[in-house]
N, CA, C and O atoms as a DFTB+ gen file, in Angstrom:
548 C
 N C O
     1  1       0.856      -1.185       0.000
     2  2       0.000       0.000       0.000
     3  2       0.893       1.236       0.000
     4  3       1.794       1.357       0.829
     5  1       0.639       2.154      -0.934
     6  2       1.448       3.364      -1.005
     7  2       1.097       4.306       0.147
     8  3       0.076       4.146       0.816
     9  1       1.954       5.272       0.355
    10  2       1.716       6.247       1.415
    11  2       0.438       7.020       1.169
    12  3      -0.313       7.300       2.104
    13  1       0.182       7.370      -0.096
    14  2      -1.051       8.099      -0.396
    15  2      -2.275       7.217      -0.164
    16  3      -3.310       7.708       0.287
    17  1      -2.171       5.925      -0.466
    18  2      -3.272       5.012      -0.163
    19  2      -3.502       4.930       1.335
    20  3      -4.642       4.871       1.795
    21  1      -2.410       4.928       2.098
    22  2      -2.519       4.908       3.557
    23  2      -3.247       6.150       4.054
    24  3      -4.117       6.067       4.920
    25  1      -2.880       7.312       3.493
    26  2      -3.568       8.549       3.859
    27  2      -5.055       8.456       3.548
    28  3      -5.890       8.858       4.359
    29  1      -5.383       7.929       2.380
    30  2      -6.786       7.827       1.985
    31  2      -7.550       6.869       2.891
    32  3      -8.676       7.159       3.293
    33  1      -6.944       5.731       3.213
    34  2      -7.660       4.782       4.063
    35  2      -7.791       5.315       5.481
    36  3      -8.800       5.085       6.147
    37  1      -6.757       6.036       5.945
    38  2      -6.813       6.659       7.252
    39  2      -7.959       7.669       7.290
    40  3      -8.709       7.733       8.264
    41  1      -8.085       8.443       6.242
    42  2      -9.115       9.468       6.174
    43  2     -10.490       8.859       5.959
    44  3     -11.494       9.459       6.344
    45  1     -10.559       7.679       5.352
    46  2     -11.834       7.071       5.008
    47  2     -12.711       6.750       6.191
    48  3     -13.919       6.593       6.018
    49  1     -12.159       6.644       7.393
    50  2     -12.966       6.326       8.559
    51  2     -13.724       7.512       9.102
    52  3     -14.524       7.360      10.025
    53  1     -13.495       8.687       8.555
    54  2     -14.129       9.894       9.076
    55  2     -15.463      10.171       8.427
    56  3     -15.979       9.361       7.657
    57  1     -16.007      11.307       8.741
    58  2     -17.323      11.685       8.264
    59  2     -17.281      12.392       6.919
    60  3     -18.333      12.633       6.327
    61  1     -16.112      12.727       6.423
    62  2     -16.008      13.488       5.186
    63  2     -15.530      12.571       4.071
    64  3     -14.401      12.712       3.600
    65  1     -16.369      11.633       3.642
    66  2     -15.989      10.643       2.653
    67  2     -15.462      11.245       1.376
    68  3     -14.470      10.755       0.837
    69  1     -16.095      12.299       0.865
    70  2     -15.628      12.951      -0.343
    71  2     -14.246      13.535      -0.160
    72  3     -13.416      13.481      -1.068
    73  1     -13.996      14.088       1.002
    74  2     -12.681      14.633       1.301
    75  2     -11.647      13.530       1.372
    76  3     -10.506      13.713       0.946
    77  1     -12.043      12.367       1.917
    78  2     -11.114      11.251       2.022
    79  2     -10.667      10.790       0.648
    80  3      -9.487      10.500       0.450
    81  1     -11.578      10.716      -0.295
    82  2     -11.235      10.304      -1.648
    83  2     -10.367      11.349      -2.340
    84  3      -9.569      11.021      -3.218
    85  1     -10.522      12.570      -1.954
    86  2      -9.821      13.678      -2.588
    87  2      -8.392      13.855      -2.071
    88  3      -7.538      14.365      -2.796
    89  1      -8.126      13.450      -0.855
    90  2      -6.862      13.766      -0.198
    91  2      -5.623      13.323      -0.973
    92  3      -4.746      14.155      -1.203
    93  1      -5.499      12.059      -1.390
    94  2      -4.281      11.682      -2.120
    95  2      -4.111      12.451      -3.434
    96  3      -3.005      12.876      -3.768
    97  1      -5.202      12.626      -4.172
    98  2      -5.131      13.372      -5.433
    99  2      -4.791      14.834      -5.168
   100  3      -4.059      15.446      -5.946
   101  1      -5.306      15.397      -4.092
   102  2      -5.029      16.788      -3.750
   103  2      -3.544      16.991      -3.465
   104  3      -2.939      17.939      -3.965
   105  1      -2.962      16.113      -2.672
   106  2      -1.540      16.252      -2.350
   107  2      -0.704      16.150      -3.623
   108  3       0.240      16.916      -3.817
   109  1      -1.056      15.202      -4.484
   110  2      -0.338      15.051      -5.758
   111  2      -0.448      16.317      -6.603
   112  3       0.550      16.792      -7.145
   113  1      -1.663      16.866      -6.718
   114  2      -1.863      18.059      -7.544
   115  2      -1.188      19.287      -6.942
   116  3      -0.656      20.119      -7.677
   117  1      -1.200      19.411      -5.631
   118  2      -0.551      20.561      -5.005
   119  2       0.952      20.527      -5.240
   120  3       1.585      21.572      -5.390
   121  1       1.524      19.326      -5.272
   122  2       2.954      19.220      -5.550
   123  2       3.271      19.561      -6.994
   124  3       4.405      19.927      -7.306
   125  1       2.290      19.447      -7.882
   126  2       2.482      19.813      -9.290
   127  2       1.951      21.217      -9.581
   128  3       2.023      21.676     -10.721
   129  1       1.420      21.905      -8.566
   130  2       0.829      23.229      -8.766
   131  2       1.892      24.165      -9.336
   132  3       3.034      24.148      -8.878
   133  1       1.531      24.984     -10.331
   134  2       2.523      25.909     -10.910
   135  2       3.176      26.778      -9.838
   136  3       2.522      27.625      -9.230
   137  1       4.473      26.560      -9.610
   138  2       5.191      27.317      -8.590
   139  2       5.169      26.669      -7.223
   140  3       5.715      27.224      -6.269
   141  1       4.540      25.489      -7.105
   142  2       4.492      24.788      -5.825
   143  2       3.694      25.554      -4.776
   144  3       2.736      26.259      -5.097
   145  1       4.097      25.407      -3.540
   146  2       3.408      26.087      -2.441
   147  2       3.478      27.599      -2.613
   148  3       2.509      28.305      -2.336
   149  1       4.626      28.096      -3.070
   150  2       4.759      29.543      -3.298
   151  2       3.807      30.014      -4.391
   152  3       3.258      31.112      -4.304
   153  1       3.608      29.185      -5.428
   154  2       2.675      29.514      -6.505
   155  2       1.241      29.540      -6.015
   156  3       0.451      30.386      -6.432
   157  1       0.906      28.612      -5.131
   158  2      -0.435      28.592      -4.538
   159  2      -0.670      29.867      -3.728
   160  3      -1.727      30.490      -3.828
   161  1       0.309      30.239      -2.941
   162  2       0.204      31.464      -2.140
   163  2       0.043      32.675      -3.051
   164  3      -0.780      33.550      -2.786
   165  1       0.828      32.725      -4.123
   166  2       0.739      33.853      -5.059
   167  2      -0.643      33.918      -5.707
   168  3      -1.180      35.007      -5.911
   169  1      -1.219      32.760      -6.032
   170  2      -2.566      32.738      -6.614
   171  2      -3.578      33.370      -5.668
   172  3      -4.449      34.126      -6.099
   173  1      -3.465      33.062      -4.388
   174  2      -4.368      33.638      -3.400
   175  2      -4.145      35.140      -3.272
   176  3      -5.104      35.910      -3.216
   177  1      -2.890      35.554      -3.226
   178  2      -2.587      36.977      -3.088
   179  2      -3.083      37.758      -4.293
   180  3      -3.673      38.827      -4.135
   181  1      -2.854      37.244      -5.490
   182  2      -3.294      37.924      -6.709
   183  2      -4.815      37.955      -6.817
   184  3      -5.381      38.858      -7.434
   185  1      -5.476      36.962      -6.213
   186  2      -6.932      36.907      -6.255
   187  2      -7.609      37.648      -5.107
   188  3      -8.823      37.542      -4.931
   189  1      -6.838      38.395      -4.329
   190  2      -7.405      39.167      -3.231
   191  2      -7.650      38.372      -1.963
   192  3      -8.364      38.832      -1.072
   193  1      -7.067      37.182      -1.868
   194  2      -7.276      36.344      -0.687
   195  2      -5.987      36.151       0.114
   196  3      -5.821      35.144       0.803
   197  1      -5.088      37.113       0.020
   198  2      -3.814      37.037       0.731
   199  2      -3.972      36.904       2.231
   200  3      -3.225      36.168       2.876
   201  1      -4.946      37.614       2.795
   202  2      -5.160      37.549       4.244
   203  2      -5.596      36.148       4.667
   204  3      -5.204      35.662       5.728
   205  1      -6.412      35.503       3.828
   206  2      -6.896      34.166       4.156
   207  2      -5.744      33.168       4.177
   208  3      -5.574      32.442       5.156
   209  1      -4.950      33.124       3.103
   210  2      -3.864      32.139       3.069
   211  2      -2.785      32.471       4.091
   212  3      -2.141      31.563       4.618
   213  1      -2.574      33.747       4.382
   214  2      -1.613      34.124       5.414
   215  2      -2.036      33.574       6.771
   216  3      -1.186      33.217       7.588
   217  1      -3.346      33.502       7.017
   218  2      -3.822      32.953       8.292
   219  2      -3.555      31.451       8.384
   220  3      -3.354      30.918       9.476
   221  1      -3.555      30.772       7.241
   222  2      -3.275      29.331       7.243
   223  2      -1.801      29.061       7.495
   224  3      -1.441      28.059       8.113
   225  1      -0.953      29.959       7.014
   226  2       0.489      29.806       7.169
   227  2       0.919      30.236       8.562
   228  3       1.719      29.560       9.208
   229  1       0.392      31.344       9.015
   230  2       0.803      31.899      10.293
   231  2       0.250      31.127      11.474
   232  3      -0.587      30.236      11.327
   233  1       0.728      31.484      12.617
   234  2       0.252      30.883      13.864
   235  2      -1.145      31.429      14.168
   236  3      -1.449      32.576      13.840
   237  1      -1.972      30.630      14.779
   238  2      -3.299      31.099      15.167
   239  2      -4.405      30.525      14.308
   240  3      -4.206      29.572      13.555
   241  1      -5.573      31.126      14.437
   242  2      -6.795      30.652      13.783
   243  2      -6.726      30.764      12.262
   244  3      -6.283      31.781      11.728
   245  1      -7.170      29.706      11.566
   246  2      -7.259      29.739      10.106
   247  2      -8.573      30.405       9.695
   248  3      -9.643      30.026      10.172
   249  1      -8.488      31.388       8.818
   250  2      -9.698      32.000       8.285
   251  2     -10.357      31.044       7.299
   252  3      -9.660      30.315       6.592
   253  1     -11.684      31.034       7.238
   254  2     -12.366      30.145       6.289
   255  2     -12.274      30.665       4.867
   256  3     -12.036      31.850       4.632
   257  1     -12.469      29.748       3.920
   258  2     -12.509      30.095       2.506
   259  2     -13.697      29.362       1.901
   260  3     -13.967      28.214       2.254
   261  1     -14.400      30.014       1.001
   262  2     -15.567      29.379       0.383
   263  2     -15.164      28.677      -0.915
   264  3     -14.103      28.943      -1.479
   265  1     -16.026      27.786      -1.367
   266  2     -15.809      27.101      -2.639
   267  2     -15.734      28.120      -3.777
   268  3     -14.910      27.978      -4.681
   269  1     -16.583      29.140      -3.740
   270  2     -16.567      30.181      -4.780
   271  2     -15.234      30.931      -4.806
   272  3     -14.688      31.209      -5.874
   273  1     -14.718      31.254      -3.616
   274  2     -13.437      31.957      -3.553
   275  2     -12.322      31.073      -4.127
   276  3     -11.466      31.553      -4.871
   277  1     -12.336      29.793      -3.781
   278  2     -11.321      28.878      -4.307
   279  2     -11.422      28.768      -5.822
   280  3     -10.408      28.726      -6.519
   281  1     -12.639      28.723      -6.322
   282  2     -12.840      28.634      -7.761
   283  2     -12.255      29.813      -8.513
   284  3     -11.876      29.689      -9.677
   285  1     -12.180      30.963      -7.845
   286  2     -11.635      32.158      -8.483
   287  2     -10.112      32.215      -8.439
   288  3      -9.502      32.862      -9.290
   289  1      -9.484      31.552      -7.464
   290  2      -8.032      31.704      -7.317
   291  2      -7.222      30.471      -7.710
   292  3      -6.049      30.604      -8.058
   293  1      -7.802      29.295      -7.667
   294  2      -7.042      28.094      -8.002
   295  2      -6.923      27.910      -9.504
   296  3      -7.818      28.289     -10.259
   297  1      -5.827      27.334      -9.924
   298  2      -5.619      27.005     -11.324
   299  2      -6.744      26.064     -11.758
   300  3      -6.895      24.992     -11.173
   301  1      -7.541      26.437     -12.772
   302  2      -8.676      25.602     -13.186
   303  2      -8.267      24.194     -13.599
   304  3      -9.025      23.244     -13.407
   305  1      -7.086      24.057     -14.159
   306  2      -6.615      22.733     -14.550
   307  2      -6.443      21.806     -13.364
   308  3      -6.693      20.606     -13.469
   309  1      -6.017      22.354     -12.234
   310  2      -5.836      21.564     -11.023
   311  2      -7.198      21.070     -10.526
   312  3      -7.350      19.901     -10.171
   313  1      -8.175      21.960     -10.505
   314  2      -9.516      21.585     -10.028
   315  2     -10.126      20.532     -10.959
   316  3     -10.721      19.560     -10.493
   317  1      -9.981      20.724     -12.256
   318  2     -10.527      19.767     -13.220
   319  2      -9.849      18.407     -13.093
   320  3     -10.511      17.374     -13.188
   321  1      -8.547      18.398     -12.880
   322  2      -7.806      17.148     -12.703
   323  2      -8.268      16.425     -11.438
   324  3      -8.431      15.205     -11.444
   325  1      -8.478      17.171     -10.359
   326  2      -8.980      16.574      -9.117
   327  2     -10.362      15.975      -9.327
   328  3     -10.648      14.882      -8.838
   329  1     -11.214      16.678     -10.047
   330  2     -12.556      16.171     -10.327
   331  2     -12.475      14.879     -11.135
   332  3     -13.185      13.915     -10.847
   333  1     -11.615      14.865     -12.139
   334  2     -11.474      13.668     -12.978
   335  2     -10.931      12.490     -12.184
   336  3     -11.402      11.365     -12.352
   337  1      -9.952      12.727     -11.324
   338  2      -9.328      11.644     -10.562
   339  2     -10.257      11.069      -9.496
   340  3     -10.157       9.889      -9.159
   341  1     -11.156      11.886      -8.967
   342  2     -12.019      11.433      -7.877
   343  2     -13.425      11.085      -8.325
   344  3     -14.200      10.527      -7.548
   345  1     -13.770      11.409      -9.581
   346  2     -15.122      11.140     -10.067
   347  2     -16.161      12.092      -9.493
   348  3     -17.358      11.805      -9.540
   349  1     -15.718      13.220      -8.953
   350  2     -16.620      14.226      -8.395
   351  2     -16.743      15.381      -9.382
   352  3     -15.883      15.574     -10.242
   353  1     -17.824      16.144      -9.247
   354  2     -17.926      17.348     -10.064
   355  2     -17.076      18.454      -9.433
   356  3     -16.693      18.365      -8.266
   357  1     -16.790      19.487     -10.212
   358  2     -15.901      20.538      -9.719
   359  2     -16.477      21.258      -8.498
   360  3     -15.725      21.682      -7.620
   361  1     -17.788      21.398      -8.434
   362  2     -18.402      22.031      -7.260
   363  2     -18.149      21.236      -5.988
   364  3     -17.863      21.810      -4.937
   365  1     -18.256      19.915      -6.083
   366  2     -17.987      19.055      -4.924
   367  2     -16.517      19.128      -4.530
   368  3     -16.181      19.175      -3.347
   369  1     -15.646      19.138      -5.536
   370  2     -14.219      19.235      -5.266
   371  2     -13.914      20.545      -4.545
   372  3     -13.208      20.548      -3.536
   373  1     -14.437      21.653      -5.054
   374  2     -14.183      22.949      -4.422
   375  2     -14.748      22.999      -3.010
   376  3     -14.140      23.597      -2.123
   377  1     -15.900      22.380      -2.793
   378  2     -16.472      22.331      -1.450
   379  2     -15.581      21.575      -0.483
   380  3     -15.361      22.015       0.646
   381  1     -15.062      20.419      -0.935
   382  2     -14.160      19.642      -0.086
   383  2     -12.852      20.395       0.142
   384  3     -12.301      20.370       1.243
   385  1     -12.361      21.057      -0.889
   386  2     -11.118      21.824      -0.752
   387  2     -11.251      22.955       0.255
   388  3     -10.283      23.310       0.928
   389  1     -12.445      23.521       0.360
   390  2     -12.628      24.626       1.311
   391  2     -12.402      24.155       2.746
   392  3     -12.064      24.955       3.619
   393  1     -12.590      22.852       2.991
   394  2     -12.315      22.298       4.314
   395  2     -10.884      21.760       4.422
   396  3     -10.237      21.920       5.457
   397  1     -10.394      21.123       3.355
   398  2      -9.080      20.470       3.398
   399  2      -7.901      21.422       3.239
   400  3      -6.916      21.320       3.971
   401  1      -7.995      22.330       2.302
   402  2      -6.841      23.154       1.950
   403  2      -6.303      23.988       3.119
   404  3      -5.087      24.047       3.305
   405  1      -7.165      24.633       3.908
   406  2      -6.616      25.392       5.048
   407  2      -5.814      24.507       6.000
   408  3      -4.775      24.915       6.518
   409  1      -6.312      23.290       6.222
   410  2      -5.618      22.391       7.146
   411  2      -4.309      21.884       6.565
   412  3      -3.315      21.771       7.282
   413  1      -4.298      21.577       5.270
   414  2      -3.067      21.097       4.643
   415  2      -1.983      22.169       4.646
   416  3      -0.834      21.895       4.994
   417  1      -2.351      23.396       4.257
   418  2      -1.368      24.484       4.238
   419  2      -0.875      24.744       5.659
   420  3       0.317      24.970       5.870
   421  1      -1.770      24.713       6.619
   422  2      -1.403      24.911       8.020
   423  2      -0.406      23.846       8.469
   424  3       0.573      24.153       9.149
   425  1      -0.655      22.600       8.088
   426  2       0.207      21.493       8.521
   427  2       1.589      21.527       7.890
   428  3       2.560      21.104       8.518
   429  1       1.702      22.022       6.656
   430  2       3.020      22.058       6.020
   431  2       3.806      23.315       6.376
   432  3       4.954      23.466       5.958
   433  1       3.200      24.216       7.143
   434  2       3.897      25.429       7.582
   435  2       3.794      25.570       9.107
   436  3       3.313      26.590       9.600
   437  1       4.245      24.550       9.855
   438  2       4.051      24.580      11.313
   439  2       4.767      25.716      12.017
   440  3       4.366      26.127      13.106
   441  1       5.828      26.226      11.402
   442  2       6.574      27.323      12.015
   443  2       6.087      28.688      11.562
   444  3       6.677      29.713      11.904
   445  1       4.997      28.695      10.783
   446  2       4.437      29.958      10.320
   447  2       5.195      30.591       9.184
   448  3       5.101      31.799       8.968
   449  1       5.954      29.781       8.445
   450  2       6.726      30.310       7.327
   451  2       6.832      29.252       6.232
   452  3       6.764      28.052       6.496
   453  1       6.999      29.719       5.009
   454  2       7.204      28.841       3.861
   455  2       8.700      28.779       3.591
   456  3       9.372      29.803       3.470
   457  1       9.204      27.552       3.499
   458  2      10.620      27.357       3.192
   459  2      10.809      27.341       1.675
   460  3       9.917      26.884       0.961
   461  1      11.922      27.817       1.170
   462  2      12.175      27.781      -0.277
   463  2      12.067      26.349      -0.810
   464  3      12.652      25.424      -0.246
   465  1      11.325      26.177      -1.885
   466  2      11.155      24.863      -2.491
   467  2      10.274      23.918      -1.710
   468  3      10.229      22.726      -2.014
   469  1       9.570      24.418      -0.711
   470  2       8.748      23.567       0.135
   471  2       7.604      22.945      -0.662
   472  3       7.002      23.584      -1.524
   473  1       7.324      21.685      -0.349
   474  2       6.235      20.980      -1.025
   475  2       5.337      20.326       0.013
   476  3       5.568      20.414       1.219
   477  1       4.303      19.666      -0.500
   478  2       3.373      18.933       0.353
   479  2       3.869      17.496       0.411
   480  3       3.484      16.683      -0.429
   481  1       4.707      17.166       1.375
   482  2       5.327      15.859       1.491
   483  2       4.369      14.879       2.163
   484  3       4.019      15.066       3.329
   485  1       3.934      13.828       1.443
   486  2       3.002      12.862       2.031
   487  2       3.531      12.247       3.315
   488  3       2.749      11.982       4.228
   489  1       4.839      12.011       3.412
   490  2       5.411      11.411       4.621
   491  2       5.198      12.309       5.833
   492  3       4.830      11.845       6.912
   493  1       5.436      13.599       5.636
   494  2       5.259      14.543       6.738
   495  2       3.784      14.704       7.099
   496  3       3.437      14.855       8.270
   497  1       2.919      14.669       6.082
   498  2       1.500      14.874       6.325
   499  2       0.837      13.691       7.018
   500  3      -0.149      13.873       7.731
   501  1       1.362      12.473       6.821
   502  2       0.739      11.280       7.382
   503  2       0.553      11.415       8.891
   504  3      -0.540      11.187       9.408
   505  1       1.610      11.781       9.588
   506  2       1.524      11.914      11.038
   507  2       0.673      13.120      11.447
   508  3      -0.148      13.020      12.358
   509  1       0.864      14.235      10.789
   510  2       0.178      15.454      11.207
   511  2      -1.310      15.442      10.884
   512  3      -2.074      16.189      11.495
   513  1      -1.740      14.609       9.933
   514  2      -3.155      14.564       9.566
   515  2      -3.907      13.419      10.223
   516  3      -5.067      13.180       9.888
   517  1      -3.278      12.704      11.150
   518  2      -3.924      11.527      11.725
   519  2      -5.263      11.848      12.388
   520  3      -6.139      10.984      12.436
   521  1      -5.442      13.050      12.893
   522  2      -6.698      13.409      13.521
   523  2      -7.643      14.200      12.631
   524  3      -8.727      14.584      13.071
   525  1      -7.247      14.452      11.380
   526  2      -8.012      15.319      10.488
   527  2      -9.425      14.829      10.270
   528  3     -10.355      15.631      10.187
   529  1      -9.600      13.515      10.175
   530  2     -10.925      12.968       9.883
   531  2     -11.525      12.259      11.089
   532  3     -12.394      11.401      10.933
   533  1     -11.075      12.603      12.274
   534  2     -11.667      12.047      13.482
   535  2     -11.012      10.785      13.990
   536  3     -11.468      10.221      14.984
   537  1      -9.944      10.317      13.336
   538  2      -9.239       9.132      13.809
   539  2      -8.254       9.579      14.883
   540  3      -7.514      10.546      14.700
   541  1      -8.256       8.882      15.978
   542  2      -7.387       9.257      17.083
   543  2      -6.422       8.132      17.441
   544  3      -6.069       8.011      18.614
   545  1      -5.985       7.322      16.521
   546  2      -5.006       6.257      16.680
   547  2      -4.914       5.596      17.946
   548  3      -4.097       4.691      18.112
């Protein structure tokens, strides 16, 4: 079983089944996102959502993001690829992302900063996401 499969099965026990199916594909797509994590941040800043993504990176409470807001700032190819890989429509994908993305960005920036060349490493996320879907090991 691959690490991404482990993440998906770990997440599958929770209440967010659509999110569980999306998680491995999301991590893969975020690692291929134009510019990586820095590119994702730039997309939010250029789309007027800099304060939201800054809250996910920084220490403290994560600000919420809506599916509509994500649809305006995310690379459409990434959303379409996620929909194709999970068999969900783009609206469902964006809805799940509105819950998952803040937590993923928060988990990969525990010190409140983005490191040069930083990516969404499945190995690092496995431990930090163990409670994301209600599993308490």
